[in-house]
C-alpha positions as a printed NumPy array, in Angstrom:
array([[ 19.535, -46.416, -22.475],
       [ 20.664, -44.546, -25.566],
       [ 19.668, -41.128, -24.286],
       [ 16.902, -39.298, -22.279],
       [ 15.659, -35.618, -22.148],
       [ 15.02 , -33.868, -18.894],
       [ 12.654, -30.974, -18.782],
       [ 14.058, -28.464, -16.264],
       [ 11.582, -25.613, -16.791],
       [ 13.419, -22.873, -18.687],
       [ 15.9  , -25.375, -20.187],
       [ 15.98 , -28.869, -21.67 ],
       [ 18.832, -31.222, -20.826],
       [ 19.689, -34.038, -23.164],
       [ 21.654, -36.816, -21.418],
       [ 23.518, -39.022, -23.873],
       [ 23.614, -42.645, -22.576],
       [ 25.077, -45.708, -24.315],
       [ 27.835, -45.454, -21.722],
       [ 29.199, -48.917, -22.43 ],
       [ 30.13 , -47.664, -25.942],
       [ 31.349, -44.211, -24.614],
       [ 28.257, -42.54 , -25.683],
       [ 28.141, -43.732, -29.339],
       [ 25.391, -42.555, -31.53 ],
       [ 21.931, -44.023, -31.04 ],
       [ 18.469, -43.627, -32.334],
       [ 17.416, -42.443, -28.983],
       [ 19.943, -39.683, -29.003],
       [ 18.558, -38.474, -32.42 ],
       [ 15.05 , -38.632, -31.084],
       [ 15.865, -36.599, -27.989],
       [ 17.704, -33.888, -29.828],
       [ 14.883, -33.504, -32.442],
       [ 12.283, -33.483, -29.678],
       [ 14.184, -30.9  , -27.697],
       [ 14.666, -28.661, -30.712],
       [ 10.904, -28.939, -31.387],
       [  9.954, -28.193, -27.748],
       [ 12.23 , -25.212, -27.723],
       [  9.653, -23.323, -29.83 ],
       [  7.782, -22.919, -26.495],
       [  8.558, -19.554, -25.007],
       [  9.391, -20.915, -21.539],
       [ 12.353, -22.722, -22.985],
       [ 15.515, -20.54 , -23.02 ],
       [ 18.289, -23.04 , -23.785],
       [ 19.166, -26.665, -24.261],
       [ 22.171, -28.511, -22.73 ],
       [ 23.627, -31.481, -24.4  ],
       [ 25.695, -33.668, -22.138],
       [ 26.506, -37.223, -21.349],
       [ 25.615, -39.659, -18.451],
       [ 29.141, -41.318, -18.625],
       [ 32.581, -40.058, -18.623],
       [ 32.742, -39.445, -22.421],
       [ 30.585, -36.951, -24.228],
       [ 30.076, -38.939, -27.412],
       [ 32.336, -41.329, -29.402],
       [ 30.414, -40.841, -32.726],
       [ 29.125, -43.629, -34.947],
       [ 29.033, -47.273, -33.852],
       [ 31.313, -49.094, -36.283],
       [ 29.166, -52.19 , -35.877],
       [ 26.257, -50.238, -37.371],
       [ 28.418, -48.946, -40.115],
       [ 29.512, -52.592, -40.918],
       [ 25.996, -53.637, -41.249],
       [ 25.449, -50.882, -43.86 ],
       [ 28.237, -52.116, -46.12 ],
       [ 25.961, -54.361, -48.141],
       [ 23.258, -51.746, -48.625],
       [ 22.811, -49.93 , -51.859],
       [ 24.584, -46.499, -51.816],
       [ 21.283, -44.464, -51.849],
       [ 20.215, -46.354, -48.688],
       [ 23.515, -45.645, -47.009],
       [ 23.097, -41.948, -48.003],
       [ 19.722, -41.981, -46.381],
       [ 21.2  , -43.189, -43.065],
       [ 23.563, -40.299, -43.09 ],
       [ 20.852, -37.917, -43.832],
       [ 19.236, -39.091, -40.552],
       [ 22.283, -37.677, -38.748],
       [ 22.284, -34.543, -40.923],
       [ 18.54 , -33.834, -40.142],
       [ 19.626, -33.737, -36.462],
       [ 22.476, -31.285, -37.165],
       [ 20.004, -29.242, -39.207],
       [ 17.511, -29.111, -36.295],
       [ 20.289, -28.021, -33.9  ],
       [ 21.257, -25.17 , -36.215],
       [ 17.747, -24.08 , -36.723],
       [ 16.859, -24.269, -33.102],
       [ 15.307, -21.026, -31.73 ],
       [ 17.344, -21.227, -28.548],
       [ 21.073, -21.572, -27.69 ],
       [ 22.397, -25.087, -27.229],
       [ 25.231, -25.573, -24.736],
       [ 27.556, -28.614, -24.899],
       [ 29.01 , -29.924, -21.642],
       [ 31.897, -32.14 , -22.716],
       [ 33.487, -34.527, -20.414],
       [ 36.195, -36.862, -21.645],
       [ 36.1  , -36.012, -25.247],
       [ 34.006, -35.831, -28.428],
       [ 34.962, -37.962, -31.384],
       [ 33.514, -38.253, -34.909],
       [ 30.027, -37.287, -35.149],
       [ 30.109, -36.445, -31.47 ],
       [ 32.615, -33.721, -32.468],
       [ 30.033, -32.585, -35.015],
       [ 27.369, -32.366, -32.285],
       [ 29.654, -30.316, -30.053],
       [ 30.501, -27.93 , -32.758],
       [ 26.934, -27.562, -33.839],
       [ 26.37 , -26.125, -30.378],
       [ 26.525, -22.428, -29.482],
       [ 28.586, -22.718, -26.334],
       [ 31.074, -25.404, -25.465],
       [ 32.112, -26.205, -21.9  ],
       [ 34.9  , -28.831, -21.706],
       [ 36.752, -30.574, -19.06 ],
       [ 40.517, -30.22 , -18.809],
       [ 42.227, -32.836, -20.907],
       [ 39.146, -33.657, -22.891],
       [ 40.071, -34.762, -26.459],
       [ 38.437, -33.534, -29.701],
       [ 38.903, -36.149, -32.292],
       [ 37.97 , -36.679, -36.101],
       [ 39.393, -40.307, -36.603],
       [ 37.299, -41.347, -39.497],
       [ 40.439, -41.779, -41.657],
       [ 41.55 , -44.565, -39.296],
       [ 38.657, -46.708, -40.55 ],
       [ 39.007, -45.608, -44.168],
       [ 36.08 , -43.178, -43.724],
       [ 35.469, -39.494, -44.247],
       [ 33.728, -36.948, -41.967],
       [ 29.973, -36.312, -41.852],
       [ 27.629, -34.568, -39.675],
       [ 28.814, -31.194, -41.017],
       [ 32.187, -31.643, -39.323],
       [ 34.234, -30.125, -42.186],
       [ 31.936, -27.148, -42.341],
       [ 32.08 , -26.512, -38.602],
       [ 35.919, -27.005, -38.381],
       [ 36.348, -24.71 , -41.337],
       [ 34.538, -21.972, -39.418],
       [ 36.237, -22.665, -36.104],
       [ 39.996, -23.365, -36.675],
       [ 42.78 , -22.924, -39.258],
       [ 42.74 , -24.962, -42.341],
       [ 46.093, -26.655, -41.491],
       [ 44.757, -27.879, -38.102],
       [ 41.626, -29.19 , -39.805],
       [ 43.74 , -31.194, -42.194],
       [ 45.827, -32.587, -39.263],
       [ 42.664, -33.56 , -37.444],
       [ 40.887, -35.134, -40.365],
       [ 43.661, -36.528, -42.463],
       [ 45.85 , -37.76 , -39.632],
       [ 43.275, -38.29 , -36.911],
       [ 45.242, -36.029, -34.615],
       [ 43.51 , -35.559, -31.243],
       [ 43.235, -31.893, -30.054],
       [ 42.991, -31.227, -26.356],
       [ 40.386, -29.032, -24.874],
       [ 43.06 , -26.604, -23.742],
       [ 44.101, -25.967, -27.311],
       [ 40.533, -25.588, -28.459],
       [ 39.998, -23.122, -25.64 ],
       [ 43.055, -21.114, -26.813],
       [ 41.634, -21.103, -30.266],
       [ 38.304, -19.851, -28.966],
       [ 36.366, -22.979, -29.932],
       [ 35.79 , -23.936, -26.317],
       [ 34.174, -21.21 , -24.248],
       [ 35.139, -22.513, -20.73 ],
       [ 37.388, -25.078, -19.278],
       [ 36.544, -26.864, -16.089],
       [ 37.908, -29.59 , -13.924],
       [ 36.686, -32.978, -14.788],
       [ 33.15 , -33.64 , -13.523],
       [ 32.38 , -29.939, -13.395],
       [ 31.144, -29.204, -16.973],
       [ 27.454, -29.379, -16.126],
       [ 27.66 , -26.853, -13.34 ],
       [ 29.204, -24.429, -15.629],
       [ 26.665, -25.206, -18.424],
       [ 23.846, -24.601, -15.998],
       [ 25.449, -21.107, -15.215],
       [ 25.255, -20.319, -18.962],
       [ 21.706, -21.574, -18.981],
       [ 20.869, -19.348, -16.15 ],
       [ 22.249, -16.255, -18.01 ],
       [ 20.253, -17.196, -21.149],
       [ 17.098, -17.589, -18.936],
       [ 17.532, -14.082, -17.552],
       [ 18.027, -12.612, -21.002],
       [ 15.645, -11.298, -23.84 ],
       [ 14.479, -14.531, -25.584],
       [ 13.59 , -12.853, -28.909],
       [ 16.742, -10.845, -29.123],
       [ 18.84 , -13.892, -28.365],
       [ 17.05 , -15.935, -31.027],
       [ 17.499, -13.118, -33.635],
       [ 21.298, -12.782, -32.804],
       [ 21.727, -16.583, -32.935],
       [ 20.188, -16.532, -36.491],
       [ 22.165, -13.565, -37.586],
       [ 25.514, -14.946, -36.38 ],
       [ 24.868, -18.212, -37.996],
       [ 23.823, -16.553, -41.33 ],
       [ 26.926, -14.322, -41.367],
       [ 29.25 , -17.186, -42.378],
       [ 27.352, -17.84 , -45.579],
       [ 26.39 , -14.349, -46.97 ],
       [ 28.08 , -11.217, -48.205],
       [ 28.657,  -8.288, -46.086],
       [ 26.1  ,  -6.348, -48.042],
       [ 23.51 ,  -9.045, -47.27 ],
       [ 24.493,  -9.214, -43.656],
       [ 23.963,  -5.409, -43.371],
       [ 20.434,  -5.984, -44.635],
       [ 19.731,  -8.673, -42.202],
       [ 21.056,  -6.502, -39.317],
       [ 18.979,  -3.562, -40.472],
       [ 15.782,  -5.602, -40.53 ],
       [ 16.461,  -7.351, -37.212],
       [ 17.36 ,  -4.041, -35.564],
       [ 14.433,  -2.312, -37.103],
       [ 12.097,  -4.836, -35.556],
       [ 13.887,  -5.144, -32.171],
       [ 13.778,  -1.406, -31.584],
       [ 10.046,  -1.411, -31.419],
       [  9.558,  -4.733, -29.579],
       [  8.642,  -5.059, -25.811],
       [ 12.12 ,  -6.472, -24.865],
       [ 13.796,  -3.252, -26.059],
       [ 11.304,  -1.211, -24.117],
       [ 12.073,  -3.061, -20.96 ],
       [ 15.833,  -3.273, -21.507],
       [ 16.259,   0.443, -22.328],
       [ 14.007,   1.404, -19.326],
       [ 16.06 ,  -0.862, -17.049],
       [ 19.3  ,   0.653, -18.281],
       [ 18.16 ,   4.158, -17.883],
       [ 16.608,   3.389, -14.372],
       [ 19.849,   1.594, -13.36 ],
       [ 17.919,  -1.694, -12.525],
       [ 17.987,  -5.3  , -13.781],
       [ 15.642,  -5.934, -16.61 ],
       [ 12.804,  -8.338, -16.302],
       [ 12.259, -10.385, -19.625],
       [ 10.072, -12.989, -18.059]])
């Protein structure tokens, strides 16, 4: 099975399958991510976890599929890539945070998926790899954009032009990986993040997620306006009423 989605009440869990190919991309994975991002519009959903059924998060594109596209006209090849990019766009536009639980490693478009998430939990020794150049290819899935926001230019060049793997430990030191775990423990930690999101103010979290994402693409003046508008709304919203009251009364807020 290429992938499956588990509905766990306040969170959705996407299990990447295709284990015999180290979790290579599949139509089922695309469909599960798109479905989860659509279901996340329901207020009960507070987060999405993206993980793997096997020991490797996602090995990226299947080279056999890419070989089959060599004889296609270029516009058809571009359309195939847009299918991947539509999934990345859906992840970035999702109203709830997405948590990646990375076992083994993330390569190619699998790395793009991990970097499109808001929180990354990775197993010690997991490898982050952009090896397109080894096959005479170039990155897609928003990888260069995500790397540019996450790590120094020189390291991006090393990863993309020399296919140099970067261990989870280094990504953690750079702030790209939020938490390191022992192998096989990433889902437990991802679930703890999901618990925290479930206890938090959904609307405020969604607004923060949107603001932080926008901050990379706008001027400071534009971002100040975004913050003004978001804060102006939030101050009068029920979540703020509950949060402020809970703080003053020295109790835990109830955002359910």
